[in-house]
C-alpha positions as CSV (number, residue, x, y, z in Angstrom):
1,M,-54.7,47.7,77.2
2,Q,-52.4,47.7,74.1
3,L,-51.7,44.3,72.7
4,P,-48.1,43.6,71.7
5,L,-47.4,43.3,68.0
6,S,-45.6,40.3,66.7
7,Q,-42.2,40.7,65.2
8,S,-43.5,40.2,61.6
9,I,-46.2,42.8,62.1
10,R,-43.8,45.3,63.5
11,R,-41.5,44.8,60.5
12,A,-44.4,45.2,58.2
13,V,-45.3,48.5,59.9
14,Y,-41.6,49.7,59.7
15,A,-41.4,48.7,56.0
16,L,-44.6,50.7,55.3
17,L,-43.1,53.7,57.2
18,W,-39.9,53.4,55.1
19,L,-41.8,53.3,51.9
20,T,-44.1,56.2,52.9
21,V,-41.4,58.5,54.2
22,G,-38.3,57.1,52.5
23,T,-39.4,57.1,48.8
24,T,-40.6,60.7,48.9
25,A,-37.2,62.3,48.2
26,V,-36.3,60.1,45.2
27,S,-39.8,59.8,43.7
28,A,-40.1,63.6,43.6
29,Q,-37.1,63.7,41.3
30,T,-37.0,62.9,37.6
31,G,-34.6,60.4,36.0
32,E,-32.8,63.4,34.5
33,E,-32.3,64.9,38.0
34,I,-31.0,61.6,39.3
35,Q,-28.6,61.2,36.4
36,A,-27.5,64.8,36.9
37,A,-26.6,64.1,40.5
38,I,-24.5,61.2,39.4
39,D,-22.8,63.2,36.6
40,R,-22.0,66.0,39.0
41,A,-20.3,63.7,41.5
42,Y,-18.4,62.0,38.6
43,A,-17.2,65.4,37.3
44,Q,-16.3,66.7,40.8
45,Y,-14.1,63.7,41.7
46,R,-12.8,62.4,38.4
47,S,-9.5,64.3,38.7
48,L,-9.1,63.7,42.5
49,N,-5.6,62.2,43.0
50,E,-5.5,60.8,46.5
51,G,-4.9,57.3,47.9
52,T,-3.0,54.2,46.9
53,I,-4.1,51.1,45.1
54,A,-3.9,47.5,46.5
55,A,-0.8,46.3,44.7
56,H,-1.4,42.7,45.5
57,N,-4.6,42.5,43.3
58,P,-3.7,41.9,39.6
59,L,-7.0,43.2,38.3
60,V,-6.7,46.5,40.2
61,V,-3.1,46.9,39.1
62,R,-4.1,46.5,35.5
63,L,-6.9,49.0,35.8
64,G,-4.7,51.6,37.4
65,P,-5.7,54.6,39.6
66,E,-7.6,56.5,36.9
67,V,-10.6,54.1,36.7
68,F,-13.7,55.6,38.2
69,G,-17.3,54.5,37.8
70,I,-20.6,55.2,39.5
71,A,-24.0,53.4,39.3
72,L,-27.3,53.8,41.0
73,V,-30.4,51.5,40.9
74,T,-33.7,52.6,42.2
75,V,-36.2,50.1,43.8
76,E,-38.3,50.5,40.6
77,G,-35.3,49.0,38.7
78,D,-34.1,52.1,36.9
79,I,-30.3,52.1,36.3
80,Y,-28.1,55.2,36.1
81,T,-24.4,55.2,35.5
82,A,-21.4,57.5,34.9
83,G,-17.8,56.8,34.1
84,D,-16.2,53.4,33.7
85,A,-19.3,51.2,34.1
86,A,-17.8,48.2,32.4
87,A,-14.5,47.9,34.3
88,E,-14.4,44.6,36.4
89,V,-12.8,44.1,39.7
90,S,-13.0,41.3,42.4
91,L,-15.6,41.7,45.1
92,A,-13.0,41.4,47.8
93,S,-14.6,42.3,51.2
94,I,-17.9,43.4,49.7
95,S,-18.5,39.6,49.3
96,K,-19.0,39.4,53.1
97,V,-22.4,41.0,52.8
98,F,-23.8,38.4,50.4
99,T,-22.5,35.3,52.2
100,M,-24.0,36.7,55.3
101,A,-27.3,37.0,53.5
102,L,-27.0,33.4,52.4
103,V,-26.4,32.2,56.0
104,F,-29.4,34.3,57.1
105,Q,-31.5,32.7,54.4
106,Q,-30.4,29.2,55.3
107,S,-30.2,29.4,59.1
108,G,-31.6,32.7,60.2
109,P,-29.9,35.8,61.7
110,E,-30.0,34.5,65.3
111,V,-27.4,31.8,64.4
112,V,-25.0,34.6,63.4
113,R,-25.8,36.8,66.4
114,S,-25.2,34.0,68.8
115,T,-21.9,32.7,67.3
116,V,-19.7,35.4,65.6
117,G,-21.8,38.3,67.0
118,V,-22.8,41.6,65.4
119,D,-21.0,44.2,67.5
120,A,-18.0,46.1,66.0
121,T,-14.7,44.7,67.3
122,G,-13.1,48.2,67.8
123,M,-10.0,46.8,66.1
124,R,-8.6,46.3,62.7
125,Y,-10.6,44.1,60.2
126,N,-7.9,41.3,60.3
127,S,-7.0,41.6,64.0
128,V,-5.9,38.4,65.8
129,A,-5.9,40.2,69.1
130,A,-9.7,40.9,68.7
131,I,-10.3,37.1,68.4
132,E,-8.2,36.4,71.5
133,R,-9.9,39.1,73.5
134,S,-13.4,37.7,73.0
135,E,-12.5,34.0,72.4
136,G,-13.8,34.1,68.8
137,R,-17.1,35.8,69.7
138,E,-18.1,39.4,68.8
139,M,-16.3,38.9,65.4
140,N,-18.7,40.9,63.3
141,P,-19.4,39.3,59.9
142,M,-17.9,42.4,58.2
143,V,-14.4,41.6,59.5
144,N,-12.3,38.7,58.3
145,A,-12.7,36.4,61.3
146,G,-16.5,36.7,61.3
147,A,-16.6,36.4,57.5
148,I,-14.5,33.3,57.3
149,A,-16.6,31.7,60.1
150,L,-19.8,32.5,58.2
151,T,-18.4,30.9,55.0
152,S,-17.9,27.8,57.1
153,M,-21.6,27.9,58.1
154,V,-23.0,27.7,54.5
155,S,-24.7,24.4,54.3
156,G,-24.3,22.0,51.3
157,E,-23.8,18.4,50.4
158,S,-20.2,18.9,49.4
159,R,-17.6,21.6,49.1
160,E,-18.6,22.2,45.4
161,H,-22.2,22.3,46.4
162,V,-21.4,25.0,48.9
163,W,-19.5,26.9,46.3
164,E,-22.4,26.7,43.8
165,K,-24.7,28.1,46.5
166,I,-22.4,31.0,47.1
167,L,-22.0,31.7,43.4
168,D,-25.7,31.3,42.7
169,T,-26.6,33.7,45.5
170,Y,-24.2,36.4,44.3
171,S,-25.4,36.0,40.7
172,A,-29.1,36.3,41.9
173,F,-28.2,39.5,43.7
174,A,-26.4,40.9,40.6
175,G,-29.1,39.7,38.1
176,R,-26.6,37.8,35.9
177,P,-24.2,34.9,36.1
178,L,-21.0,35.8,37.9
179,A,-17.6,34.0,37.9
180,M,-14.4,33.8,39.9
181,S,-11.1,35.2,38.6
182,E,-8.6,32.4,38.8
183,E,-5.8,35.0,38.6
184,V,-7.1,36.9,41.7
185,Y,-7.7,33.7,43.5
186,R,-4.1,32.5,43.0
187,A,-2.7,35.9,44.0
188,D,-4.8,36.0,47.2
189,T,-4.0,32.4,48.0
190,A,-0.3,33.2,47.8
191,S,-0.6,35.9,50.4
192,N,-3.4,34.9,52.8
193,H,-1.3,33.6,55.6
194,R,-2.9,35.8,58.2
195,N,-6.4,34.7,57.1
196,R,-5.3,31.0,57.5
197,A,-4.1,31.8,61.0
198,I,-7.4,33.6,61.8
199,A,-9.4,30.6,60.6
200,Q,-7.3,28.2,62.7
201,L,-7.8,30.4,65.8
202,M,-11.6,30.6,65.2
203,H,-11.5,26.8,65.0
204,A,-9.6,26.6,68.3
205,Y,-12.4,28.6,69.9
206,G,-15.1,26.3,68.4
207,I,-16.7,28.9,66.1
208,I,-15.5,27.2,63.0
209,E,-16.5,23.6,63.7
210,A,-14.5,21.8,61.1
211,D,-11.9,22.3,58.3
212,P,-10.7,25.9,59.1
213,I,-8.3,25.9,56.1
214,G,-11.2,24.8,53.8
215,A,-13.3,27.7,55.2
216,C,-10.4,30.1,54.5
217,E,-10.1,28.7,51.0
218,M,-13.8,29.2,50.3
219,Y,-13.7,32.7,51.6
220,T,-10.7,33.4,49.3
221,R,-12.7,32.1,46.4
222,Q,-15.7,34.3,47.1
223,C,-13.6,37.4,47.4
224,A,-12.2,36.6,43.8
225,I,-15.7,36.8,42.2
226,T,-15.6,39.6,39.6
227,V,-18.2,42.3,39.1
228,N,-18.6,45.7,37.4
229,I,-20.1,48.8,38.9
230,R,-23.6,48.1,37.5
231,D,-23.5,44.6,39.2
232,L,-22.6,46.3,42.5
233,A,-25.4,48.8,42.3
234,I,-28.0,46.1,41.5
235,M,-26.7,44.0,44.4
236,A,-27.1,47.1,46.7
237,G,-30.5,47.8,45.1
238,T,-31.7,44.3,45.9
239,L,-31.1,45.1,49.6
240,A,-32.8,48.5,49.2
241,N,-35.8,46.7,47.7
242,S,-36.4,44.4,50.7
243,G,-34.4,41.5,49.2
244,T,-36.0,41.3,45.7
245,N,-33.8,42.2,42.7
246,P,-35.4,45.3,41.4
247,V,-34.2,44.7,37.8
248,T,-35.0,41.0,37.4
249,G,-37.9,40.8,40.0
250,T,-36.3,37.7,41.5
251,P,-36.7,37.3,45.3
252,V,-33.2,36.7,46.7
253,L,-33.4,37.3,50.5
254,E,-36.4,37.1,52.8
255,P,-37.6,40.6,53.6
256,D,-37.5,39.8,57.3
257,H,-33.7,39.3,57.1
258,V,-32.9,42.6,55.3
259,P,-33.0,44.9,58.4
260,E,-30.4,42.7,60.2
261,A,-28.2,42.6,57.1
262,L,-28.3,46.4,56.8
263,A,-27.6,46.8,60.6
264,V,-24.5,44.7,60.4
265,M,-23.3,46.7,57.4
266,A,-23.8,49.9,59.3
267,T,-21.7,48.7,62.3
268,A,-18.5,47.7,60.5
269,G,-19.0,48.0,56.7
270,L,-16.2,50.6,56.1
271,Y,-13.6,49.1,58.4
272,D,-12.2,51.5,61.0
273,D,-14.2,54.4,59.5
274,A,-17.6,52.8,59.7
275,G,-18.7,55.3,62.4
276,Q,-17.4,58.3,60.4
277,W,-19.2,57.1,57.3
278,L,-22.5,56.5,59.1
279,F,-22.3,59.9,60.8
280,Q,-21.8,61.6,57.4
281,T,-24.3,59.6,55.3
282,G,-26.6,57.4,57.4
283,L,-26.2,54.7,54.8
284,P,-25.4,51.1,55.5
285,A,-22.4,50.3,53.3
286,K,-19.6,47.9,52.5
287,S,-16.2,48.6,51.0
288,G,-13.5,46.3,49.5
289,V,-9.8,46.8,48.8
290,S,-10.5,46.5,45.0
291,G,-11.9,50.0,45.3
292,G,-15.6,49.4,45.3
293,I,-18.2,50.6,47.8
294,I,-21.9,49.7,47.9
295,A,-24.4,51.7,49.9
296,V,-28.1,51.3,50.6
297,S,-30.9,53.8,51.1
298,P,-33.7,51.5,52.3
299,G,-36.8,51.6,50.2
300,R,-35.1,54.1,47.8
301,F,-32.0,53.0,46.0
302,G,-28.7,51.1,46.0
303,V,-25.6,53.0,44.9
304,A,-22.1,51.9,44.1
305,A,-18.9,53.5,43.1
306,L,-15.5,52.1,42.0
307,S,-12.1,53.7,42.2
308,P,-9.0,51.7,43.2
309,P,-7.0,54.3,45.2
310,L,-7.7,53.7,48.9
311,D,-7.3,55.9,52.0
312,G,-5.6,54.8,55.2
313,A,-8.6,52.7,56.4
314,G,-8.8,50.8,53.1
315,N,-11.8,52.6,51.6
316,S,-11.9,54.1,48.1
317,V,-11.3,57.9,48.3
318,R,-13.3,58.8,45.2
319,A,-16.1,56.3,45.9
320,Q,-16.8,57.6,49.4
321,R,-17.1,61.2,48.3
322,A,-19.2,60.4,45.2
323,I,-21.7,58.3,47.1
324,R,-21.9,60.9,49.9
325,D,-22.7,63.7,47.5
326,I,-25.2,61.7,45.5
327,S,-27.0,60.6,48.6
328,A,-27.1,64.2,49.9
329,A,-28.5,65.4,46.5
330,L,-31.2,62.7,46.5
331,G,-32.1,62.8,50.2
332,G,-30.9,59.3,50.7
333,N,-30.1,59.5,54.5
334,P,-32.8,57.4,56.2
335,Y,-32.2,59.3,59.5
336,D,-32.9,62.7,57.8
337,V,-36.7,62.7,58.0
338,Q,-38.6,66.0,57.8
339,A,-41.3,66.7,60.5
340,R,-44.9,66.7,59.2
């Protein structure tokens, strides 16, 4: 009779399978070949002129539509870049991933699953109708209602302590101290009426237990944290490396929580086009209206691209295509496993 494996043993077995099968494609390639894949994607899409920028974001407006950068970080900590690696933008919705990781770390994934839920809503990322339909549940952490609710779940002795925990977590993922743009925060605060309404409605259904406007304000602050493309790739690489920053060697997220984080990213990470993206690449990913996208090939690499012009779903046009091509060149799709 076969004895059942515990959850932790199963995860250890799955992790070993990822590392055995998953690292083969990248490890078989030299650093020069990885850099060449990035350079090809940069050259291929540098002149692409599609999409529109988010005009409400002052950093994006100053950068303009021409900015384009790519970075990839392997689980060994090697960093490869092309294009505008130093340009800084606000995290915007990419921040949702890392506050979710903090709540996982503090309270465990089950708290998230049993409150805001993990299924895709099937509606727009800022839908009020989706909240009414499910009475505040099934609000995936990658849409605004779920993300604002998760921000309210971060534990701390005071509001400033909560903010410090969020900022420290993001900085640990990036491997350097990050900061918030006051300019972006003020601009977002002036226009976040819908998010305040979402927070109030989530409070009415008991998902946000107290101070919904405070939760919305904290969410607005986290979205205004600024990063460059290298930061984004390291943050994605930390998820690829089972929660340990591959550059600094600092453990940031418990390895047991990484599969759940990646699963949630896969369900709703690219807004209404999450299914299309997963179908094409197999990579858990998250986008933001500043033009950044992070994607994770578990056990292999994290990759990020930045380009402000967005498609109709709110995802960077150049970033999607660049990451898709790079992953294909490196065999990054975790579903694409060759028979032995």
